[in-house]
C-alpha angles and dihedrals in degrees: 000000000000112000113232116234114243110252110253117249120256135190116237116229089252092054094046093047092049092049093050092048087058087064096058095097088063090070092056089060097050096116093041088056089049091055093046091051090052091050088057093049100259108128108137089115092065100082093061094039091053092043092057094045091049087075093064114114094210145347092279091060091049089054092048091047091053091049088052090050090055095046095045089051090053091050092051093047093043098055118085109229152222085008129132109244136181119233089257092051091048089056089055098056121099119286118175109244088212094054092043089057091050090049090052091049091048092052091048092050092048093046092227136062116266094255090060099046093108090059091063106025136043119259096263095044092045088054097057093038089059092064122095097183106085094216093050090046093054091042092055091043090052091049090053099043102034101030101161095044091045093051090050091052091046092050090051090052094050090049088052089052091055092047091049092055092045090050092049090050089064088061104033104035112095102202093263090121094073131094128346087033115083137194097233121106097272091042094054091052093048091047093050089053092048093052092045093048088057104035104030094050094077087057091053099258120131137176107277106210097182091053097041129087134192109300088000108090117180124200112198142184123195109234093173131359090268105032129060134187110228137190111213138165100226097168097066094159091059093043089055093036097145140336088266106042145015141190120237111211108157118190122216107206137181103218134180111249089246096057110101132172125002129349093243096114105021127125130232112281098028092101144007130211114227107210098209097142094064093062098081112057111248095003097117092051096040092059098035113088119053131180100178138037089244090060090046091051090050092050091050091050092048092053092047092048092051089049091050089060091054099035098099091056096042098044095037092051094051092048092050095052100037093039090055090047091054094056 
């Protein structure tokens, strides 16, 4: 007799939506997290943050921009994804009332809804008119109207990001990135696992051999009996971009305990992405490109430190919703 495989667990839309709504308070603390990162010596996000705010016309626009940062973070955190949703379910997910008001005011000022901007305005003008954040609007307008100067400013900023991470590596790297660790594809994967085994353990994450695959290490933490938080590098091609550089884009996922290996053949509801890295302005980009193992170690430690600031809200929220569902 052939033994039937146990059906894999899935989140319902209602469960996923409820979990993500538990994360909304994280957005309100975006600038507090920024300050606490700086106090710990993680500042590679500052060049991009300052670049965006440099387009504000006055202090009032800076204040509005920062409110938008908070509310956009809440919208990203509060939306279950990637999850298949019906139109009715999509209308139920979290939309910031503040941003919705700005969107309404934008459409009134433009004279057309955002999805019809191109019918009234040229491509460049339609692009900046779609923005509701004043700093982003002026940034896009500058990119359209002063392209060469804007590209030069942008290049200067990205170079400063790289220098900031390299400078931080002199303070945060521990020497682990030396022989026998190497910068080739296999070496990067082994090194990532070594840093995570040391630095993620205090947060309760450990190498999950049954879930992992070759060049696809997974570090997990059981939040309930059936649902685990997992750190995974899903963008392997970017991580191994070239012999000289890589892109570090860790994913924090809520996975069913039965889900092993990659997400290539999974179904909607078997996992959720928790978009923690987009909360602090510039953080994702500041800890993205690496050219040495020391820089990669520093980026890993920065991501783990940011997560540690949010962990009580993330883990507590999942336990509340999934604990209630299990009763």
